[in-house]
C-alpha positions as CSV (number, residue, x, y, z in Angstrom):
1,A,78.7,-5.3,-26.8
2,S,81.3,-6.0,-24.2
3,S,83.2,-9.3,-24.3
4,A,84.5,-8.8,-20.7
5,K,84.4,-11.9,-18.5
6,T,85.2,-12.3,-14.8
7,I,87.3,-15.4,-14.1
8,A,88.5,-16.2,-10.6
9,T,91.6,-18.3,-10.0
10,R,94.1,-19.2,-7.3
11,L,96.8,-19.4,-9.9
12,T,99.5,-16.8,-10.0
13,R,100.7,-17.9,-13.5
14,F,98.3,-18.4,-16.4
15,N,97.9,-17.6,-20.1
16,V,95.7,-14.7,-21.3
17,P,94.3,-16.0,-24.6
18,F,93.7,-13.8,-27.7
19,R,92.5,-14.4,-31.2
20,I,93.1,-12.4,-34.4
21,N,92.2,-12.9,-38.0
22,Q,95.3,-14.6,-39.3
23,N,94.4,-13.7,-42.9
24,D,94.7,-9.9,-42.1
25,V,98.3,-9.1,-42.8
26,S,97.9,-5.6,-41.4
27,F,98.5,-7.0,-37.9
28,L,102.1,-6.6,-36.9
29,E,101.9,-7.7,-33.2
30,V,99.4,-8.1,-30.4
31,Q,99.9,-5.9,-27.2
32,L,98.6,-6.7,-23.8
33,F,97.7,-4.0,-21.3
34,L,96.6,-4.5,-17.7
35,S,94.8,-2.4,-15.1
36,R,94.8,-2.9,-11.3
37,D,92.2,-0.1,-10.7
38,E,89.2,-1.3,-12.7
39,G,90.3,0.3,-15.9
40,R,91.0,3.8,-14.7
41,T,94.7,3.5,-15.7
42,W,96.4,1.0,-18.0
43,Q,100.0,-0.3,-18.1
44,F,101.7,-2.0,-21.0
45,Y,102.5,-5.6,-20.1
46,G,103.9,-7.2,-23.2
47,R,103.7,-8.0,-26.9
48,Q,103.4,-11.2,-28.9
49,K,103.8,-12.2,-32.5
50,T,100.6,-12.7,-34.5
51,D,101.2,-16.4,-34.8
52,R,100.7,-16.9,-31.0
53,T,97.4,-17.4,-29.2
54,S,98.1,-16.2,-25.7
55,F,100.3,-14.2,-23.4
56,P,102.0,-15.8,-20.4
57,F,101.0,-13.8,-17.3
58,V,102.5,-13.8,-13.8
59,A,100.5,-12.0,-11.1
60,D,102.6,-9.9,-8.7
61,G,100.0,-10.2,-5.9
62,D,96.4,-10.9,-5.0
63,G,93.6,-8.9,-6.4
64,A,91.7,-8.1,-9.6
65,Y,93.5,-7.8,-12.9
66,W,91.8,-6.3,-16.0
67,F,93.3,-7.1,-19.4
68,A,92.9,-5.3,-22.8
């Protein structure tokens, strides 16, 4: 089952939330990838430590952004 959601915003800066099992010590970091072409290609955007809960994101223009 897909957990994808469409969210529209006028903001160019926002946080992309994530949640991991904090009890699983096998996680070293969380990586964020983004797509501007509906998932055909993906670009690495950033990484966060596992004690965080979101990625700060700054859009470089209007349009649809897909995150994974």
